Structures are given as structure tokens and as C-alpha cells.
C-alpha positions as a Markdown table, in Angstrom:
| # | Residue | x | y | z |
|---|---|---|---|---|
| 1 | Unk | 15.9 | 10.1 | 10.7 |
| 2 | Unk | 14.0 | 11.0 | 7.5 |
| 3 | Unk | 16.1 | 11.3 | 4.4 |
| 4 | Unk | 13.7 | 13.4 | 2.3 |
| 5 | Unk | 12.0 | 16.7 | 2.4 |
| 6 | Unk | 9.1 | 15.5 | 0.3 |
| 7 | Unk | 5.7 | 16.7 | 1.7 |
| 8 | Unk | 3.3 | 14.1 | 2.9 |
| 9 | Unk | 0.6 | 12.7 | 0.7 |
| 10 | Unk | -2.4 | 15.0 | 0.2 |
| 11 | Unk | -4.8 | 12.5 | 1.7 |
| 12 | Unk | -7.5 | 14.9 | 2.9 |
| 13 | Unk | -9.6 | 13.7 | -0.1 |
| 14 | Unk | -11.0 | 10.2 | -0.4 |
| 15 | Unk | -9.6 | 9.7 | -3.9 |
| 16 | Unk | -6.0 | 9.5 | -5.0 |
| 17 | Unk | -7.1 | 9.9 | -8.6 |
| 18 | Unk | -10.4 | 11.2 | -9.9 |
| 19 | Unk | -11.4 | 11.7 | -13.5 |
| 20 | Unk | -14.7 | 13.1 | -14.8 |
| 21 | Unk | -15.4 | 13.1 | -18.5 |
| 22 | Unk | -11.7 | 13.0 | -19.4 |
| 23 | Unk | -11.2 | 13.4 | -23.1 |
| 24 | Unk | -8.1 | 13.7 | -25.2 |
| 25 | Unk | -7.7 | 13.8 | -29.0 |
| 26 | Unk | -4.9 | 13.3 | -31.4 |
| 27 | Unk | -6.2 | 15.1 | -34.4 |
| 28 | Unk | -9.7 | 13.8 | -35.1 |
| 29 | Unk | -9.1 | 10.6 | -33.2 |
| 30 | Unk | -10.2 | 10.3 | -29.5 |
| 31 | Unk | -7.5 | 8.5 | -27.4 |
| 32 | Unk | -9.7 | 9.0 | -24.3 |
| 33 | Unk | -13.4 | 9.4 | -24.6 |
| 34 | Unk | -15.3 | 11.0 | -21.6 |
| 35 | Unk | -13.6 | 8.7 | -19.2 |
| 36 | Unk | -14.9 | 8.6 | -15.6 |
| 37 | Unk | -12.6 | 6.9 | -13.0 |
| 38 | Unk | -12.1 | 7.2 | -9.2 |
| 39 | Unk | -9.2 | 5.4 | -7.5 |
| 40 | Unk | -8.9 | 5.4 | -3.7 |
| 41 | Unk | -5.6 | 5.7 | -1.8 |
| 42 | Unk | -3.4 | 2.6 | -1.6 |
| 43 | Unk | -5.1 | 0.8 | -4.4 |
| 44 | Unk | -3.0 | -0.9 | -7.1 |
| 45 | Unk | -4.7 | -0.7 | -10.5 |
| 46 | Unk | -3.7 | -2.5 | -13.7 |
| 47 | Unk | -4.6 | -0.6 | -16.8 |
| 48 | Unk | -5.0 | -3.0 | -19.7 |
| 49 | Unk | -6.0 | -3.0 | -23.3 |
| 50 | Unk | -4.8 | -3.5 | -26.9 |
| 51 | Unk | -2.4 | -1.2 | -28.5 |
| 52 | Unk | -4.0 | 2.2 | -29.2 |
| 53 | Unk | -6.6 | 1.8 | -26.5 |
| 54 | Unk | -5.5 | 5.0 | -24.6 |
| 55 | Unk | -3.4 | 3.4 | -21.8 |
| 56 | Unk | -0.3 | 5.4 | -22.3 |
| 57 | Unk | -2.3 | 8.6 | -23.0 |
| 58 | Unk | -4.1 | 8.2 | -19.6 |
| 59 | Unk | -0.8 | 7.9 | -17.7 |
| 60 | Unk | 0.7 | 10.8 | -19.6 |
| 61 | Unk | -2.3 | 13.0 | -18.7 |
| 62 | Unk | -2.0 | 12.0 | -15.0 |
| 63 | Unk | 1.8 | 12.6 | -15.1 |
| 64 | Unk | 1.1 | 16.2 | -16.3 |
| 65 | Unk | 2.9 | 15.6 | -19.6 |
| 66 | Unk | -0.3 | 15.9 | -21.7 |
| 67 | Unk | -3.1 | 18.4 | -21.3 |
| 68 | Unk | -6.5 | 16.9 | -21.8 |
| 69 | Unk | -8.9 | 18.3 | -24.3 |
| 70 | Unk | -11.8 | 18.2 | -21.9 |
| 71 | Unk | -12.9 | 16.9 | -18.5 |
| 72 | Unk | -11.8 | 17.2 | -14.9 |
| 73 | Unk | -8.7 | 15.6 | -13.5 |
| 74 | Unk | -7.7 | 15.7 | -9.8 |
| 75 | Unk | -4.9 | 13.9 | -8.0 |
| 76 | Unk | -5.1 | 14.0 | -4.2 |
| 77 | Unk | -7.6 | 16.8 | -4.4 |
| 78 | Unk | -5.2 | 18.9 | -6.6 |
| 79 | Unk | -6.5 | 19.8 | -10.0 |
| 80 | Unk | -4.9 | 19.6 | -13.4 |
| 81 | Unk | -3.6 | 21.5 | -15.2 |
| 82 | Unk | -3.9 | 24.4 | -12.7 |
| 83 | Unk | -1.9 | 22.7 | -9.9 |
| 84 | Unk | 0.5 | 20.6 | -12.1 |
| 85 | Unk | 3.6 | 21.7 | -10.3 |
| 86 | Unk | 2.2 | 20.6 | -6.9 |
| 87 | Unk | 0.9 | 17.3 | -8.3 |
| 88 | Unk | 4.4 | 16.4 | -9.7 |
| 89 | Unk | 5.8 | 16.3 | -6.2 |
| 90 | Unk | 3.5 | 13.4 | -5.3 |
| 91 | Unk | 4.1 | 11.3 | -8.4 |
| 92 | Unk | 6.7 | 8.7 | -9.3 |
| 93 | Unk | 6.6 | 8.1 | -13.1 |
| 94 | Unk | 8.1 | 5.4 | -15.3 |
| 95 | Unk | 7.4 | 5.7 | -19.0 |
| 96 | Unk | 8.9 | 4.3 | -22.2 |
| 97 | Unk | 11.9 | 6.5 | -21.8 |
| 98 | Unk | 14.3 | 6.1 | -18.8 |
| 99 | Unk | 15.3 | 9.8 | -18.5 |
| 100 | Unk | 18.6 | 8.5 | -17.2 |
| 101 | Unk | 21.9 | 10.1 | -18.1 |
| 102 | Unk | 24.1 | 7.6 | -19.9 |
| 103 | Unk | 27.4 | 9.2 | -19.0 |
| 104 | Unk | 26.6 | 9.4 | -15.3 |
| 105 | Unk | 27.0 | 6.4 | -13.0 |
| 106 | Unk | 24.0 | 4.8 | -11.4 |
| 107 | Unk | 24.7 | 6.6 | -8.1 |
| 108 | Unk | 25.3 | 9.9 | -9.8 |
| 109 | Unk | 21.9 | 9.7 | -11.6 |
| 110 | Unk | 20.0 | 9.1 | -8.3 |
| 111 | Unk | 21.9 | 11.8 | -6.5 |
| 112 | Unk | 21.0 | 14.2 | -9.4 |
| 113 | Unk | 17.3 | 13.4 | -9.3 |
| 114 | Unk | 17.3 | 13.4 | -5.5 |
| 115 | Unk | 18.6 | 17.0 | -5.5 |
| 116 | Unk | 15.9 | 18.0 | -8.0 |
| 117 | Unk | 13.3 | 16.8 | -5.6 |
| 118 | Unk | 14.9 | 18.4 | -2.5 |
| 119 | Unk | 15.9 | 15.1 | -0.9 |
| 120 | Unk | 17.9 | 16.1 | 2.2 |
| 121 | Unk | 20.6 | 13.5 | 1.9 |
| 122 | Unk | 20.6 | 12.4 | -1.8 |
| 123 | Unk | 23.8 | 10.3 | -1.5 |
| 124 | Unk | 22.4 | 8.3 | 1.3 |
| 125 | Unk | 19.1 | 7.9 | -0.4 |
| 126 | Unk | 20.8 | 6.8 | -3.6 |
| 127 | Unk | 22.8 | 4.1 | -1.8 |
| 128 | Unk | 19.7 | 2.8 | -0.1 |
| 129 | Unk | 17.8 | 2.6 | -3.4 |
| 130 | Unk | 20.6 | 1.0 | -5.3 |
| 131 | Unk | 20.7 | -1.8 | -2.8 |
| 132 | Unk | 16.9 | -2.1 | -2.9 |
| 133 | Unk | 16.8 | -2.6 | -6.6 |
| 134 | Unk | 19.8 | -5.0 | -6.7 |
| 135 | Unk | 22.3 | -2.5 | -8.2 |
| 136 | Unk | 24.5 | -2.0 | -5.2 |
| 137 | Unk | 27.5 | -3.6 | -6.8 |
| 138 | Unk | 27.0 | -1.5 | -10.0 |
| 139 | Unk | 26.6 | 1.9 | -8.3 |
| 140 | Unk | 29.8 | 3.3 | -9.9 |
| 141 | Unk | 29.1 | 1.9 | -13.3 |
| 142 | Unk | 28.0 | 4.3 | -16.1 |
| 143 | Unk | 24.5 | 3.8 | -17.3 |
| 144 | Unk | 25.6 | 3.3 | -20.9 |
| 145 | Unk | 27.1 | 0.0 | -19.9 |
| 146 | Unk | 23.8 | -1.3 | -18.5 |
| 147 | Unk | 21.5 | -3.8 | -20.1 |
| 148 | Unk | 17.8 | -2.9 | -20.7 |
| 149 | Unk | 16.9 | -4.8 | -17.6 |
| 150 | Unk | 19.4 | -3.0 | -15.4 |
| 151 | Unk | 18.4 | 0.3 | -16.8 |
| 152 | Unk | 14.8 | -0.5 | -15.9 |
| 153 | Unk | 15.8 | -1.3 | -12.3 |
| 154 | Unk | 17.6 | 2.1 | -12.1 |
| 155 | Unk | 14.6 | 3.8 | -13.6 |
| 156 | Unk | 12.3 | 2.4 | -10.9 |
| 157 | Unk | 14.7 | 3.6 | -8.3 |
| 158 | Unk | 14.6 | 7.1 | -9.9 |
| 159 | Unk | 10.9 | 7.1 | -9.8 |
| 160 | Unk | 10.8 | 6.6 | -6.0 |
| 161 | Unk | 13.8 | 8.8 | -5.0 |
| 162 | Unk | 11.5 | 11.3 | -3.4 |
| 163 | Unk | 9.3 | 8.6 | -1.8 |
| 164 | Unk | 6.1 | 9.6 | -3.7 |
| 165 | Unk | 2.6 | 8.3 | -2.6 |
| 166 | Unk | 1.5 | 7.7 | -6.2 |
| 167 | Unk | 3.2 | 5.7 | -8.9 |
| 168 | Unk | 2.4 | 5.8 | -12.6 |
| 169 | Unk | 4.1 | 3.0 | -14.4 |
| 170 | Unk | 3.8 | 2.4 | -18.1 |
| 171 | Unk | 5.0 | -1.2 | -18.8 |
| 172 | Unk | 7.4 | -1.2 | -15.9 |
| 173 | Unk | 8.1 | -4.9 | -16.4 |
| 174 | Unk | 9.9 | -4.2 | -19.7 |
| 175 | Unk | 13.2 | -6.0 | -19.7 |
| 176 | Unk | 12.7 | -7.4 | -16.2 |
| 177 | Unk | 13.0 | -11.1 | -15.3 |
| 178 | Unk | 10.8 | -12.8 | -12.7 |
| 179 | Unk | 13.0 | -11.5 | -9.9 |
| 180 | Unk | 12.7 | -8.0 | -11.3 |
| 181 | Unk | 8.9 | -8.2 | -11.3 |
| 182 | Unk | 9.0 | -9.3 | -7.7 |
| 183 | Unk | 11.0 | -6.2 | -7.0 |
| 184 | Unk | 8.3 | -4.1 | -8.4 |
| 185 | Unk | 5.8 | -5.3 | -5.8 |
| 186 | Unk | 8.3 | -4.3 | -3.0 |
| 187 | Unk | 8.5 | -0.8 | -4.5 |
| 188 | Unk | 4.8 | -0.3 | -4.1 |
| 189 | Unk | 5.5 | 0.1 | -0.3 |
| 190 | Unk | 6.7 | 3.5 | 0.8 |
| 191 | Unk | 9.4 | 4.4 | 3.4 |
| 192 | Unk | 6.8 | 4.3 | 6.2 |
| 193 | Unk | 5.5 | 0.8 | 5.3 |
| 194 | Unk | 2.3 | 2.2 | 3.7 |
| 195 | Unk | 1.1 | 1.0 | 0.3 |
| 196 | Unk | 1.5 | 3.5 | -2.5 |
| 197 | Unk | -1.3 | 4.1 | -4.9 |
| 198 | Unk | -0.2 | 2.5 | -8.2 |
| 199 | Unk | -1.5 | 2.7 | -11.8 |
| 200 | Unk | 0.4 | 0.5 | -14.2 |
| 201 | Unk | 0.1 | -0.9 | -17.7 |
| 202 | Unk | 1.4 | -4.3 | -18.9 |
| 203 | Unk | 0.8 | -6.9 | -21.6 |
| 204 | Unk | 1.5 | -9.6 | -19.0 |
| 205 | Unk | -2.0 | -10.5 | -17.9 |
| 206 | Unk | -0.9 | -13.1 | -15.4 |
| 207 | Unk | 1.4 | -10.6 | -13.7 |
| 208 | Unk | -1.3 | -8.0 | -13.6 |
| 209 | Unk | -3.6 | -10.4 | -11.8 |
| 210 | Unk | -0.9 | -11.1 | -9.2 |
| 211 | Unk | -0.1 | -7.5 | -8.5 |
| 212 | Unk | -3.3 | -5.5 | -8.9 |
| 213 | Unk | -6.2 | -5.0 | -6.5 |
| 214 | Unk | -8.3 | -3.8 | -9.4 |
| 215 | Unk | -8.2 | -4.3 | -13.2 |
| 216 | Unk | -9.5 | -2.0 | -15.9 |
| 217 | Unk | -9.5 | -2.5 | -19.6 |
| 218 | Unk | -9.6 | 0.4 | -22.0 |
| 219 | Unk | -11.1 | 0.0 | -25.5 |
| 220 | Unk | -10.9 | 3.0 | -27.8 |
| 221 | Unk | -10.4 | 5.3 | -24.8 |
| 222 | Unk | -13.5 | 4.0 | -22.9 |
| 223 | Unk | -13.8 | 1.6 | -20.0 |
| 224 | Unk | -14.6 | -1.9 | -21.3 |
| 225 | Unk | -14.1 | -3.6 | -17.9 |
| 226 | Unk | -13.5 | -2.4 | -14.3 |
| 227 | Unk | -13.5 | -5.1 | -11.7 |
| 228 | Unk | -11.7 | -6.0 | -8.4 |
| 229 | Unk | -9.2 | -8.8 | -8.8 |
| 230 | Unk | -11.4 | -11.2 | -6.8 |
| 231 | Unk | -14.1 | -10.8 | -9.5 |
| 232 | Unk | -12.1 | -11.2 | -12.7 |
| 233 | Unk | -10.5 | -14.1 | -14.5 |
| 234 | Unk | -7.9 | -14.3 | -17.2 |
| 235 | Unk | -10.6 | -15.2 | -19.7 |
| 236 | Unk | -12.5 | -12.0 | -18.7 |
| 237 | Unk | -9.5 | -9.9 | -19.5 |
| 238 | Unk | -8.7 | -11.6 | -22.7 |
| 239 | Unk | -12.3 | -11.3 | -23.9 |
| 240 | Unk | -12.4 | -7.6 | -23.1 |
| 241 | Unk | -9.2 | -6.9 | -24.9 |
| 242 | Unk | -10.1 | -9.0 | -27.9 |
| 243 | Unk | -13.3 | -7.1 | -28.3 |
| 244 | Unk | -11.4 | -4.1 | -29.7 |
| 245 | Unk | -9.7 | -6.3 | -32.2 |
| 246 | Unk | -12.8 | -7.9 | -33.6 |
| 247 | Unk | -11.6 | -11.4 | -32.8 |
| 248 | Unk | -13.9 | -14.2 | -31.9 |
């Protein structure tokens, strides 16, 4: 029996994410500069680059938290910003903030977010996810007692409480050990066994090469590299990233 009331993925369109001329500025500085990008359903994409390259800005635009200055953005055929509310139903987002409530227990946090998303049995869903992320024995512990790594595990559970088809993960491996990074790969599969579409940032190039189907490098808000995993090497990634720093 299904445990959520989340609508199915809007897969009538070929692309999970499509950007045409996406531009965003902070003052006179362009964080994203006429970026074109198309990501098909079920693809896992690592978004790499040096600090300030536009990685977090890109995910924030897709997560409907930042309105772009120019360009077209569509997620599953839904356009931003006009259909932002509908888009959010299909997204699971992990950013630099956990958005967890410190004084609530792990279980209470997931029940709360489950209710926000209309999950039909949020308590059951919370228990299942806590077991999935290795927090079953800490379900009644308050979040303020958690280490950074445990908080990150709970944040990942929060992001998939409504079983979204698309994940936007900004440095999701922060605070996680090797076992935690293995857990991340399991979370890229939805409740029906289908792969989620995933965009994630990380500074761990080796891990990016393990998880991603495709790797892109942003430099000053533009694409410096966009290749399938089979066609890219660690040296390719390092060279593309160093190019923004002016290093030999």
C-alpha cells in the first residue's frame, strides 16, 4: 500500500531539467552566465567547480529559492517561476542548512515534514526512512544531540520524505563517512525502484566519478566541461577546475 499522496513525476516531457540562457547576478557580478543545460530523466549529474563558480546558485534557482535575472527554466515541463509551487512537489532538496528543528526528535522532524507534503501515513514513513538512513536506534533522540554526520543523514531522509523524482543536493556528503556516502547512492532510487534524477555538488572528485552518470564543471557561471562519466578522467576534472584559478 502506498504511503504518500505525492503526485507522480511529470514525465510527459523528455527533460527533467532544461535551462536556456539562464543568467543570475549578484550586483554587477554574474553567478550564472547564459547557461544552457538539458538533463534527461533518471540521470545523475555531478556539478563541479571552484568556489564561486555558480554551483550553489544553480541549485538554488532550480529549488525555486532564487529567481533568475534572465533565461528560461523548466523542470519536468513546468516553468519557473510561474509554476514554482507545483515544481516544489517534485523536488527533494539538501542545502547547506539542514532545516531541521533541534528541539524535536528525529522521528518528530520527519513526521512534521511528511505532513507538510501530504504524506498519508507520516509516522510509518518516518520509521521507514529512519531505518533506511541508519537512525532507527536514534528515532526518539532530539536533533540537538546529533553530530554533524547524523544531522546530515536525517536531512537526507527529510529530502525524500515525499518520495520526489528529482533530488537537488548541495554537498550532500558533508559530514558523512564512507558508509554515509554509500547510503547516498541508495537514496537515488525511489520507492518504486526507479532511479531519481539527481543533481549534486561535491568537492570529492573521486566520489563524483563513482556516483554520477555525467559530470559538468562550472567556471564563472559557464560550462567549462560537460561529459558522460565514461569519457572523463580525474585529470580532466582537475584541469577544468584549475582553469578558473589560473593555476598551471
